C-alpha positions as CSV (number, residue, x, y, z in Angstrom):
1,X,-0.8,15.9,-6.3
2,X,-3.7,13.7,-7.4
3,X,-2.6,10.6,-9.3
4,X,-5.9,8.8,-9.8
5,X,-9.5,9.1,-8.6
6,X,-12.7,7.0,-8.3
7,X,-16.1,8.0,-7.2
8,X,-15.1,7.7,-3.5
9,X,-11.3,7.9,-3.4
10,X,-8.2,9.8,-4.5
11,X,-4.8,8.2,-4.9
12,X,-2.3,11.0,-4.2
13,X,1.0,11.9,-2.7
14,X,1.2,12.0,1.1
15,X,1.7,15.4,2.7
16,X,2.6,16.9,6.1
17,X,-1.1,17.9,6.5
18,X,-1.8,14.1,6.8
19,X,0.1,13.7,10.0
20,X,-2.8,13.3,12.4
21,X,-4.7,10.7,10.3
22,X,-1.4,8.9,9.3
23,X,-0.3,8.6,12.9
24,X,-3.8,7.5,14.0
25,X,-4.1,4.5,11.7
26,X,-0.3,3.6,11.8
27,X,-0.4,3.7,15.6
28,X,-3.4,1.3,15.8
29,X,-1.9,-2.0,17.0
30,X,-4.6,-4.0,15.1
31,X,-3.7,-2.2,11.8
32,X,0.0,-2.6,12.5
33,X,-0.2,-6.3,13.4
34,X,1.0,-7.7,10.1
35,X,2.9,-4.7,8.9
36,X,6.7,-4.4,8.7
37,X,6.9,-0.9,10.2
38,X,6.7,0.6,13.7
39,X,4.5,3.5,14.8
40,X,6.2,6.9,14.5
41,X,6.2,9.9,16.9
42,X,5.0,13.2,15.4
43,X,8.5,14.3,14.4
44,X,9.3,11.0,12.6
45,X,5.9,11.1,10.9
46,X,6.4,14.7,9.7
47,X,9.8,13.8,8.3
48,X,8.5,10.7,6.6
49,X,5.5,12.6,5.1
50,X,7.7,15.5,3.9
51,X,10.0,13.0,2.3
52,X,7.2,11.1,0.5
53,X,5.7,14.4,-0.6
54,X,8.8,15.2,-2.6
55,X,10.4,11.8,-3.5
56,X,10.5,11.0,-7.2
57,X,7.6,8.6,-8.1
58,X,8.2,5.2,-9.6
59,X,12.0,5.1,-9.2
60,X,13.6,1.7,-9.9
61,X,14.7,0.0,-6.7
62,X,12.8,2.4,-4.4
63,X,9.7,2.3,-2.2
64,X,7.2,5.1,-2.5
65,X,4.1,5.5,-0.2
66,X,1.0,6.9,-1.8
67,X,-1.9,8.3,0.1
68,X,-5.5,6.9,-0.1
69,X,-7.9,9.7,0.7
70,X,-11.7,10.0,0.7
71,X,-12.5,12.1,-2.3
72,X,-15.0,14.1,-0.3
73,X,-13.0,16.1,2.3
74,X,-9.6,14.7,1.1
75,X,-9.3,12.8,4.4
76,X,-6.4,10.3,4.5
77,X,-7.6,6.8,5.3
78,X,-4.6,4.7,4.3
79,X,-1.6,4.4,2.2
80,X,-0.2,2.0,-0.5
81,X,3.5,1.3,-0.7
82,X,4.9,0.7,-4.2
83,X,8.3,-0.7,-5.0
84,X,9.5,-0.8,-8.6
85,X,12.1,-3.5,-9.2
86,X,15.6,-2.5,-10.2
87,X,15.1,-3.9,-13.7
88,X,11.6,-2.2,-13.9
89,X,10.0,-5.5,-14.8
90,X,7.6,-5.6,-11.8
91,X,6.2,-3.7,-8.9
92,X,5.4,-4.9,-5.4
93,X,2.6,-3.2,-3.4
94,X,1.4,-3.2,0.2
95,X,-1.7,-1.5,1.6
96,X,-2.5,-0.1,5.0
97,X,-6.0,1.1,5.8
98,X,-7.5,2.7,8.9
99,X,-9.6,0.2,10.8
100,X,-12.7,2.3,10.5
101,X,-12.8,2.1,6.7
102,X,-11.9,-1.6,6.4
103,X,-14.6,-3.9,5.0
104,X,-16.2,-1.1,2.9
105,X,-14.5,-2.1,-0.4
106,X,-12.1,0.9,0.0
107,X,-9.1,-1.4,-0.1
108,X,-10.4,-3.1,-3.3
109,X,-11.0,0.3,-4.9
110,X,-7.6,1.6,-3.9
111,X,-5.8,-1.6,-5.2
112,X,-7.6,-1.4,-8.5
113,X,-6.7,2.3,-8.9
114,X,-3.0,1.8,-8.1
115,X,-2.7,-1.2,-10.4
116,X,-4.4,0.7,-13.3
117,X,-2.1,3.7,-12.6
118,X,1.0,1.5,-12.5
119,X,0.2,-0.3,-15.7
120,X,-0.4,3.0,-17.5
121,X,2.7,4.8,-16.0
122,X,5.3,2.1,-16.3
123,X,6.5,-0.8,-18.4
124,X,6.1,-3.4,-15.6
125,X,4.9,-6.8,-16.6
126,X,3.4,-7.8,-13.3
127,X,2.5,-6.5,-9.8
128,X,3.2,-8.7,-6.7
129,X,1.5,-8.6,-3.4
130,X,2.9,-10.5,-0.4
131,X,1.0,-10.9,2.9
132,X,1.3,-12.9,6.1
133,X,-0.6,-16.1,5.7
134,X,-2.6,-15.3,8.8
135,X,-3.7,-11.8,7.6
136,X,-7.3,-12.7,6.9
137,X,-8.3,-9.2,5.8
138,X,-5.5,-8.9,3.3
139,X,-6.2,-12.4,2.0
140,X,-9.9,-11.6,1.6
141,X,-9.1,-8.4,-0.3
142,X,-6.7,-10.1,-2.7
143,X,-9.2,-12.9,-3.3
144,X,-11.6,-10.2,-4.7
145,X,-9.1,-8.8,-7.1
146,X,-7.6,-10.2,-10.3
147,X,-4.5,-11.1,-8.3
148,X,-3.7,-14.9,-8.5
149,X,-2.1,-16.8,-5.6
150,X,1.2,-18.1,-6.9
151,X,3.0,-19.7,-3.9
152,X,3.7,-19.7,-0.2
153,X,7.0,-19.2,1.5
154,X,8.4,-19.1,5.1
155,X,10.6,-16.0,5.5
156,X,12.5,-15.0,8.6
157,X,11.4,-11.5,9.6
158,X,13.0,-10.0,12.7
159,X,14.2,-13.5,13.7
160,X,10.8,-15.1,13.5
161,X,9.7,-17.6,10.8
162,X,6.9,-16.0,9.0
163,X,4.5,-17.8,6.6
164,X,3.8,-15.6,3.6
165,X,1.4,-15.9,0.7
166,X,2.5,-14.5,-2.7
167,X,0.1,-13.1,-5.3
168,X,0.6,-11.6,-8.7
169,X,-1.3,-9.7,-11.4
170,X,0.0,-9.6,-14.9
171,X,-0.4,-6.9,-17.5
172,X,-3.3,-7.7,-19.8
């Protein structure tokens, strides 16, 4: 199911047909370095993709992963996680891209697409993005978007103090 498109990309639901691409980029240690998930074996990935293919979109209090695919050939090159707050006032997003498509403005395009889609499909007032303070690629991406840096925190993730940078984008 296509949710949005640009000249190069399609934002869509993930599907079981994405398993090879999904496992390839999610299994890349360089891509996973600053992410909060572990690589999945084929059965786990198939289960996750099947669930995401059918989960209700934009449900309050839930995360949904959306696929980022090249429009030509419909090849999955990444995914964007979207979490709608319980009170539906805001959304949080996180993006994962295959290493071979990074630094080609695909992340920028995908973030712009998902933000436009979220603002038209929901009543949210703002979108939040949180990244590890050492994740230079994510920081570079967010610097090129209308997101504004709001503050820094130190969260404890898996027992490790983790410096995080918070960004937000408000509805126009």
